[in-house]
Structure formats: C-alpha cells, structure tokens
C-alpha positions in Angstrom: -0.2 0.1 0.2 1.3 3.1 -0.9 1.0 6.6 1.2 -1.6 7.7 -1.1 -3.0 4.3 -1.9 -6.0 4.0 1.0 -7.6 6.3 3.5 -7.1 2.9 5.9 -3.8 3.9 7.5 -2.6 1.1 9.7 -4.2 1.4 13.3 -7.0 3.6 12.0 -10.6 3.6 11.0 -12.1 4.8 7.8 -13.6 8.0 7.4 -17.5 7.2 7.9 -18.7 10.7 6.5 -17.7 13.2 3.8 -18.5 16.9 3.2 -19.2 18.3 -0.3 -17.7 20.9 -1.2 -19.2 23.9 -2.7 -18.2 24.5 -6.3 -18.9 27.0 -9.1 -18.0 27.5 -13.0 -18.3 31.2 -13.6 -18.0 32.5 -16.7 -16.8 36.5 -17.3 -17.3 39.2 -20.1 -14.8 42.4 -20.2 -13.5 44.5 -23.2 -9.8 45.3 -22.7 -8.2 48.4 -23.6 -4.7 47.6 -25.9 -2.2 50.4 -27.5 -3.3 52.5 -30.0 -6.9 52.7 -28.8 -7.7 49.0 -29.7 -10.4 46.9 -27.8 -10.2 43.2 -27.0 -13.3 41.4 -26.1 -12.2 38.6 -23.3 -14.3 35.7 -22.4 -13.3 33.8 -19.1 -14.2 30.6 -17.3 -13.4 29.7 -13.7 -14.1 26.7 -11.9 -13.6 27.7 -8.3 -13.8 25.1 -5.2 -14.7 26.1 -1.7 -11.8 25.4 0.7 -13.5 27.5 3.4 -16.7 29.7 4.0 -14.3 32.9 2.6 -12.1 31.3 0.3 -12.1 29.4 -3.1 -9.6 28.5 -5.2 -9.4 26.6 -9.0 -8.5 27.3 -12.1 -9.6 28.6 -15.3 -9.2 30.0 -19.2 -9.5 33.5 -20.7 -9.9 34.1 -24.8 -10.3 36.7 -26.9 -14.2 36.7 -28.4 -14.0 40.4 -30.2 -11.7 42.8 -31.9 -9.0 41.7 -33.5 -6.6 39.1 -31.6 -8.6 35.8 -32.2 -6.1 33.0 -30.8 -5.4 35.2 -27.7 -5.8 32.6 -24.8 -4.4 32.3 -21.6 -4.7 29.9 -18.9 -3.6 29.8 -15.1 -5.1 29.2 -11.2 -7.4 31.4 -9.5 -8.3 32.5 -5.8 -11.2 34.4 -4.6 -12.3 35.7 -1.2 -16.2 36.1 -1.0 -19.2 36.8 1.6 -22.5 36.2 1.3 -25.2 38.5 2.6 -28.4 36.3 3.2 -29.9 34.1 0.8 -29.1 35.8 -2.5 -26.2 39.0 -2.3 -22.5 38.2 -2.2 -19.6 40.2 -2.6 -15.9 39.0 -4.0 -12.5 39.9 -4.7 -9.8 37.6 -6.3 -6.8 37.0 -8.8 -5.7 35.4 -11.4 -2.1 33.7 -12.4 -1.9 32.7 -16.0 0.2 32.4 -18.6 -0.1 32.3 -22.7 -1.5 35.1 -25.2 -0.9 35.4 -28.5 -1.8 37.2 -31.9 0.5 40.2 -30.8 3.4 38.4 -29.9 6.1 39.3 -27.5 5.7 43.2 -28.4 2.1 43.0 -27.0 2.2 40.2 -23.8 5.8 40.4 -23.4 6.7 36.7 -21.8 3.1 36.0 -21.4 2.4 36.5 -17.8 -1.1 37.7 -17.1 -2.8 38.9 -13.9 -6.5 39.6 -13.3 -7.7 41.1 -10.1 -11.5 41.8 -9.2 -13.7 43.1 -6.8 -17.2 42.5 -7.4 -20.9 41.0 -6.3 -23.3 38.5 -7.3 -27.1 38.4 -6.8 -28.1 34.6 -6.9 -31.5 33.4 -8.0 -33.1 30.1 -7.1 -32.0 27.4 -9.2 -31.0 29.5 -12.0 -27.3 30.7 -10.7 -26.0 34.2 -9.8 -25.6 37.1 -12.4 -23.0 39.3 -11.6 -20.6 42.0 -12.2 -18.1 44.3 -11.3 -14.7 46.1 -12.2 -11.0 44.2 -13.1 -7.4 44.9 -13.9 -5.7 43.1 -16.4 -2.2 43.6 -16.3 1.1 41.7 -18.6 4.1 42.7 -16.6 6.6 42.7 -18.9 4.0 43.4 -22.2 2.0 46.1 -23.3 -1.4 45.4 -21.8 -2.1 47.0 -18.7 -6.4 47.5 -18.7 -8.8 48.9 -16.1 -12.6 47.7 -16.8 -16.3 46.7 -15.8 -16.9 43.3 -16.3 -20.3 41.0 -16.0 -20.5 37.6 -14.9 -22.7 34.4 -14.8 -22.0 31.5 -12.2 -23.7 28.3 -11.9 -22.8 26.8 -8.3 -23.4 23.1 -7.5 -22.2 20.4 -5.0 -19.1 18.1 -5.7 -18.3 15.3 -3.7 -14.2 15.0 -3.8 -12.8 12.8 -1.1 -9.3 13.8 -0.5 -6.3 11.3 -0.4 -7.1 8.2 -1.9 -10.1 6.5 -0.6 -11.5 3.0 -0.8 -15.4 2.0 -0.8 -17.7 -0.4 -0.8 -18.5 -2.2 -3.9 -21.9 -3.7 -2.6 -24.8 -1.8 -3.3 -27.4 -1.0 -0.6 -31.1 0.1 -1.0 -29.9 4.0 -0.6 -27.1 3.7 -2.9 -29.1 2.3 -6.0 -31.8 5.2 -4.9 -29.1 7.7 -5.1 -29.3 10.4 -8.3 -26.9 10.0 -10.2 -25.2 12.5 -13.0 -24.0 10.9 -16.5 -20.6 12.2 -17.6 -18.3 11.4 -20.7 -14.8 12.0 -21.6 -13.2 11.7 -24.7 -9.6 12.1 -26.4 -10.1 13.2 -30.1 -8.6 13.8 -33.2 -10.4 16.3 -35.4 -9.4 17.4 -39.2 -10.1 20.3 -40.7 -10.4 20.6 -44.6 -10.3 24.4 -45.5 -12.1 25.2 -49.0 -10.3 27.2 -51.5 -10.5 30.9 -50.8 -10.0 31.0 -47.0 -7.4 33.4 -46.1 -5.0 33.5 -43.5 -4.8 36.4 -41.1 -2.2 38.1 -43.6 -4.3 37.9 -46.5 -2.5 35.1 -47.7 -3.9 31.5 -49.1 -4.8 29.3 -45.8 -3.3 25.4 -46.0 -6.1 22.9 -47.0 -5.9 21.0 -43.6 -5.2 21.6 -40.4 -5.1 18.2 -37.6 -6.1 19.0 -34.3 -6.0 16.7 -31.1 -7.7 17.5 -27.7 -10.3 16.3 -25.1 -14.1 16.7 -24.8 -16.3 16.5 -21.4 -20.1 15.7 -21.9 -22.4 16.2 -18.8 -25.8 15.0 -19.4 -28.5 17.2 -18.1 -31.2 14.1 -18.3 -31.5 10.9 -20.6 -30.6 13.0 -23.8 -29.6 16.6 -23.7 -26.0 17.3 -22.0 -23.4 20.1 -21.8 -19.9 19.8 -23.6 -16.6 21.7 -23.0 -13.9 21.1 -25.5 -10.2 21.8 -25.8 -8.5 21.1 -29.2 -5.0 22.7 -30.4 -2.8 22.0 -34.0 -0.6 19.5 -34.2 -0.5 18.9 -38.3 -0.5 21.3 -41.0 1.0 25.1 -41.2 -1.4 26.4 -38.0 0.8 25.7 -35.0 -0.4 27.6 -32.0 -4.0 27.2 -33.3 -5.9 26.7 -30.4 -9.7 26.4 -29.5 -11.8 26.1 -26.3 -15.5 25.4 -27.0 -18.3 25.8 -24.7 -21.8 23.9 -26.2 -24.8 21.6 -25.8 -26.2 18.7 -27.3 -29.2 15.9 -28.0 -28.4 12.4 -28.3 -30.2 9.7 -29.6 -30.2 6.1 -29.2 -30.1 3.8 -32.1 -29.6 0.4 -30.6 -28.9 -0.7 -27.4 -25.0 0.6 -27.2 -25.1 2.9 -30.4 -25.9 6.5 -30.2 -26.3 9.7 -32.5 -25.2 12.9 -30.9 -25.8 16.4 -32.3 -24.4 19.5 -30.6 -23.4 23.0 -31.3 -20.7 25.2 -29.5 -18.8 28.4 -29.5 -15.6 29.8 -27.7 -12.8 31.3 -28.2 -10.2 29.9 -31.3 -7.2 31.0 -33.5 -3.4 31.5 -33.6 -1.3 29.8 -36.3 -1.9 32.5 -38.9 -5.9 31.1 -38.8 -8.2 34.2 -39.5 -10.8 34.1 -36.7 -11.2 37.6 -36.7 -12.4 38.8 -32.8 -11.8 35.2 -32.0 -14.9 33.8 -31.9 -15.7 30.5 -33.3 -19.2 28.4 -34.1 -19.0 25.1 -34.2 -21.7 22.0 -34.9 -21.4 18.5 -35.1 -23.2 15.1 -35.9 -21.2 11.7 -34.5 -21.6 8.5 -34.3 -20.9 6.8 -31.0 -20.7 3.3 -30.4 -20.2 1.2 -26.8 -17.2 -1.0 -26.5 -17.6 -2.0 -23.2 -19.2 -1.1 -19.9 -17.1 2.2 -19.7 -15.6 2.7 -23.1 -16.8 3.9 -26.4 -15.8 4.9 -29.9 -17.4 7.7 -32.2 -16.7 9.2 -35.2 -17.9 12.6 -36.2 -19.0 15.1 -39.0 -19.1 19.0 -38.5 -18.6 22.4 -39.9 -17.0 25.2 -38.2 -16.6 29.0 -38.7 -15.8 32.5 -37.3 -18.5 34.9 -38.2 -17.2 38.2 -39.8 -13.7 36.4 -40.7 -12.3 34.4 -43.2 -12.7 31.2 -41.9 -14.6 28.2 -42.2 -13.8 24.3 -42.5 -15.4 20.9 -42.8 -14.3 19.0 -39.9 -14.3 15.1 -39.4 -13.2 13.7 -36.1 -12.7 10.2 -34.2 -12.3 9.6 -30.6 -11.9 7.0 -27.7 -13.6 7.6 -24.3 -15.1 7.0 -20.9 -18.5 7.0 -19.9 -19.6 6.8 -16.3 -22.0 8.0 -13.5 -21.0 10.2 -10.2 -23.4 10.9 -7.4 -25.5 13.9 -7.8 -25.1 15.6 -4.6 -26.8 18.0 -2.2 -24.9 20.2 0.4 -24.2 18.8 3.5 -22.7 15.4 4.7 -22.6 12.3 3.1 -22.8 8.7 4.9 -19.8 6.6 3.4 -22.7 3.3 3.8 -24.8 5.8 1.1 -21.9 5.4 -1.7 -21.7 1.5 -1.1 -21.9 0.0 -4.8 -19.8 3.4 -6.1 -15.9 2.8 -6.7 -13.4 5.3 -6.1 -11.5 6.3 -8.6 -8.2 8.2 -7.7 -7.3 11.3 -9.3 -4.3 13.8 -8.9 -4.4 17.2 -10.2 -1.0 19.4 -10.2 -0.3 22.9 -10.5 2.9 23.1 -12.3 6.2 25.4 -13.1 8.1 24.3 -16.0 11.6 25.6 -17.8 12.3 24.8 -21.3 16.0 24.9 -21.6 17.7 25.5 -24.7 18.7 22.3 -26.4 19.4 23.4 -30.1 20.9 27.0 -31.9 17.7 27.7 -33.6 15.0 26.1 -31.4 13.0 29.9 -31.6 12.5 32.3 -34.2 13.4 35.0 -31.8 15.5 35.4 -28.7 17.0 32.0 -28.8 19.6 32.6 -26.1 16.5 33.0 -23.5 14.9 30.0 -21.5 11.3 29.7 -21.6 9.2 29.1 -18.4 5.8 28.1 -18.6 3.0 27.8 -15.8 -0.3 25.2 -16.0 -1.8 21.9 -14.6 -1.3 18.4 -14.9 -4.4 16.0 -14.3 -3.7 12.5 -14.0 -5.9 9.6 -13.4 -4.7 6.2 -11.6 -5.6 3.3 -13.2 -3.6 1.4 -10.0 -1.3 1.9 -7.4 1.9 2.5 -10.0 -0.3 3.3 -13.7 -1.7 6.6 -14.8 -2.9 8.4 -17.6 -2.3 12.0 -17.7 -3.0 15.4 -19.4 -1.0 18.3 -19.7 -2.0 22.4 -20.4 0.7 24.6 -19.9 1.6 28.2 -21.5 4.4 30.5 -21.7 5.0 33.4 -19.0 8.2 34.4 -18.9 11.1 34.3 -21.3 9.7 36.5 -24.2 7.6 33.4 -25.4 4.3 35.3 -24.8 1.3 33.0 -27.0 3.4 29.6 -26.9 1.0 27.2 -25.4 1.1 23.0 -25.5 -1.1 20.5 -24.6 -0.3 17.1 -24.1 -1.9 13.5 -23.0 0.0 10.4 -22.4 1.3 7.9 -19.1 3.1 7.2 -16.5 4.5 4.9 -13.9 4.6 5.7 -10.1 6.8 3.8 -8.2 6.8 4.6 -4.2 10.0 3.9 -2.4 9.2 1.3 0.6 9.3 2.6 3.9 9.4 6.1 3.3 7.7 8.9 1.8 9.8 9.2 -1.5 8.4 8.1 -4.8 9.7 8.0 -8.1 7.7 8.8 -11.4 8.6 8.6 -15.3 6.0 9.5 -18.0 5.9 9.7 -22.0 3.7 12.3 -23.6 2.4 13.4 -27.3 0.4 16.2 -28.3 0.0 19.9 -29.6 2.0 22.9 -28.9 2.5 26.1 -30.9 3.2 30.0 -30.6 5.7 32.3 -29.1 8.1 32.0 -31.7 9.2 27.9 -30.4 9.9 26.6 -33.9 7.9 23.2 -33.5 6.9 22.7 -37.2 3.0 21.6 -37.8 2.9 21.4 -34.0 3.2 18.0 -33.0 5.7 17.4 -29.8 6.6 14.6 -27.7 7.8 14.8 -24.1 9.5 12.7 -21.5 10.5 13.1 -18.1 11.9 11.6 -14.5 11.7 12.7 -11.5 11.6 12.1 -7.9 8.5 13.3 -5.3 7.3 13.7 -1.4 4.2 12.6 -0.2 3.8 15.6 2.2 0.1 13.8 3.4 -2.1 11.6 2.1 -3.5 14.4 -0.2 -0.7 16.6 -0.9 2.8 16.1 -2.8 5.7 17.9 -4.1 7.3 16.5 -7.8 10.9 17.6 -9.2 11.3 16.4 -12.3 13.7 16.6 -15.5 13.1 15.7 -19.3 13.5 16.1 -23.0 10.6 17.7 -25.5 11.2 17.6 -28.8 9.0 19.0 -32.0 8.4 16.3 -34.9 9.1 18.1 -37.7 10.5 21.3 -36.7 13.8 22.6 -35.1 12.2 22.6 -31.9 14.8 20.9 -28.9 14.6 21.9 -25.1 15.5 20.1 -21.8 12.6 20.1 -19.5 12.6 21.0 -15.9 9.4 20.8 -13.5 8.5 21.2 -10.2 4.7 20.7 -9.2 2.6 20.6 -6.1 0.1 18.2 -6.2 -3.7 17.3 -4.8 -4.3 13.9 -4.5 -8.0 12.6 -4.6 -10.5 10.2 -5.1 -14.2 10.7 -6.8 -16.7 8.0 -6.7 -17.9 6.5 -10.0 -20.3 3.7 -11.3 
C-alpha cells in the first residue's frame, strides 16, 4: 500500500462521513483597452472550489472573443475571497495568475504572464445560478497590456463530492446507493481534421493551407437521458497552423439507435485562433453530428462530421473527427454530509491534479525564431488518473509566462509510472506524452511534439505532494529541442464513479 493508496492506515478506521464541496463554474466578459486605442473582448471561464466559507481556489482560462486578436488565450490558477449576505447577495474579490497570450507576440504580451485582479458582487437566483459584475485590472507585467474595465459574470453553483487522498469504498450495493440520484458523464480524447475550402485566407491575407489536424479532449455532462452540456479544447498538431487553439462550450442532444449505439448532435462556440488562422476577434461556432458506439461497460468510440466557421472572418472548414472515450456515472449531491454507507456500490477512482512550473532549457541553436538565447518559463496544470497504485494516464495544459515566449501553449496526453520507495514518503515517476504545441516563436513545425520526464517526489500528506522532474521535449517536424525542468504541487483525491 502506498502513502496515497488508502484512507485506512495502520491502526486507523475508515472515514464514516464526507463533506460535499461548494463549487461554481463562472463565466465573465470584459473589454480590454490595448495600445493605440484598440479594444479586445475577453471571455473567461473559471472553476472555483470552496476550501473555506470565505475562500475558493481553482483554475480557469481566458480567450479573445471580439476585436482583432483571435487566438489570444491564457490558462492559469485563480483564488477568490467571498462573503454572502443573506440568501442572495454576495461580494467577492480575487486574483488570476495565468500564462499564454497570442496574436501579437512578445511586443504585446511579453513573456505571457497575465495577472487579473477583480472586485465585484453577485446576486443568486434560486435554481438559476448567479448574475454579477464588477471591475477588473488585467496586467501583462512585461508586455503592453495594462487595462482597467468593468465586467459582467454568470455563475453556475453546484456541490461536488471530492474525497481527499486515495479513498476506498465498498462495492456491495445497498438500497440507499441504488436509489441515489446520479449524473451521467463522458470524457474523450479526440483527433479532428479541418478541411478548408479554397478562398479562405490567413490573418495576413495569404491562402490558408488546405487542412489542419488537431488533438484535444471533450467532456460531456448530461442534464437528462438526452440533453448534455459540452466543454472541449483542441490544438493544432498537423498542417501549417501551429499555435492554433480552440476552447468551446456548447450543448447537444443524444438519440439512441440500438442498444449500445447513439447519434449525437451538438453546437458549440468559444474563443479560437492563432497559427495565422483568420478568426477575427476570436469567436468560432462549431456544429457536429457524431456516431457513438459502446465498446465495453465504460469505453466507447465515436466518429463525427461537422462544420466550423468564424462569423465576420475568413475561416471556414468541414471537420472530420474520431475519438475514444470513457463513460461513467457520479452521484448527484446536495449540500452537507454524505454517509460512507450511502456510497456503497460506487468505486472510488483516484486522481491527482498538479499546479506545475516548467522551464524549457535551450537544446538546439535554432529552437526559436526570436530570443533564441532565452529560456522559457511556463505555468499550467497536469491531471493524472491512476489506473492502479502504479500506472496513471495524464494530460497537460501549459502556457509560457516568461522568456519572451508569450503566446506559446501546449496540450499533451500520455501515461506514466508511479513507484513508491518502501518505508519512506518518497516516490519516483516517469512518463511519456504526445500532443500539440505552438506560438511564441518556438519552432515546432506543424505543432506535433513529444515529451519524456523522470522525477522524484515527496508525499507531504495523503493528499498533498511535491514532485521535481527533468526531461526532454522535441517537435516532430520543426527545430524545437528543449530540456525540461519541472516542479509541481500535487493534490490527490478520489471521485466516486459507477
């Protein structure tokens, strides 16, 4: 048994009750003032988890949706102080620390570090979420963006059952567990290919290359047996548009065809751009029709056909997609205490989320098109899903914040080994990943990259850990070569699935 593997240590009894965590997904919109009087509409999306009654932490992303900076996207960590007054009113103030940028290069966002401060208020409407607004200050300290503006927001609150550490649950179903309301969800890794018609131009007016290959992930949360909400993120890894990225939010409808096969229709929209793709202010609208086939109790395969366009800009494309996904149910929770017995019949799946700081160290003379002698610092998140005590699947989303690499982002997926050192809190890890990267002047060719790492970690507690690692990263077709030094703070937790 590893230090994380169970909530039952020697001489201890398993925890009998668990507390749900108040959680909210918040979207914001604001208009930033850029140099020379230029405006950029910025859409934000943030998940916030209450750690105390007055403090919430989480992660989020911001992307251009209006103006001339399509492809300007950042990801990072957020923290907020808040206070409720009665049932409806709330005031809040917080900070977002992010990395990325795009469509303007280092002259606009410098190294890519984004700081966003806000102060505002929300009004909670029973059963409908919360409407709010306030003022924000967005600052790229070593760039040219320093903007104060009002914002508007909408928050969707819900309760999450997050079990700290690696918890074990009984698998024998009770009457209570069989009657517990559940939420159906799906997570998939997707490859998408855009076929682009003649006449579509890049943002510099040249002929757009006729195809873009993208890799990314999709998450569907069902509202009932047929309707679902979708979040997806994808980046370019083939073609001549490295640095292109899209983050879309939408909804869909599922129709059963046979036992184990479905037809799914969805519409989504969100910020997109980079890599010379002409998305104007950044808004992309996407419609998809997909066939989904069950492969096992949890696994499924899907294939889709769709169409994407940027209203008011040049980009249009027919899309073909294929994906492999995981289907599961989680308990639908209300606020308060959850008895362990009520979760009998659920399996506790083990996860770890890591806030990571990386440094790319130059490993080739022409690895960048500018500032080739500067290393690049990056900030982002890594999510690990443990198949057992030793093997995990992993995904990374990371952006540059220092080293004049503003606009560079990467998304990777892969697998790793977790190897505890018996009798100590130490552990070793190795992993290998592939995915897409681009922007910031790093010469990644079409965008396809791979990375390998090895590291040593310290298990601070059943939930928290530190990991230092060192590895290499290479582009498949470009000149990009880097050694990668990483330091991450991990939080291990369990989620009950059925």
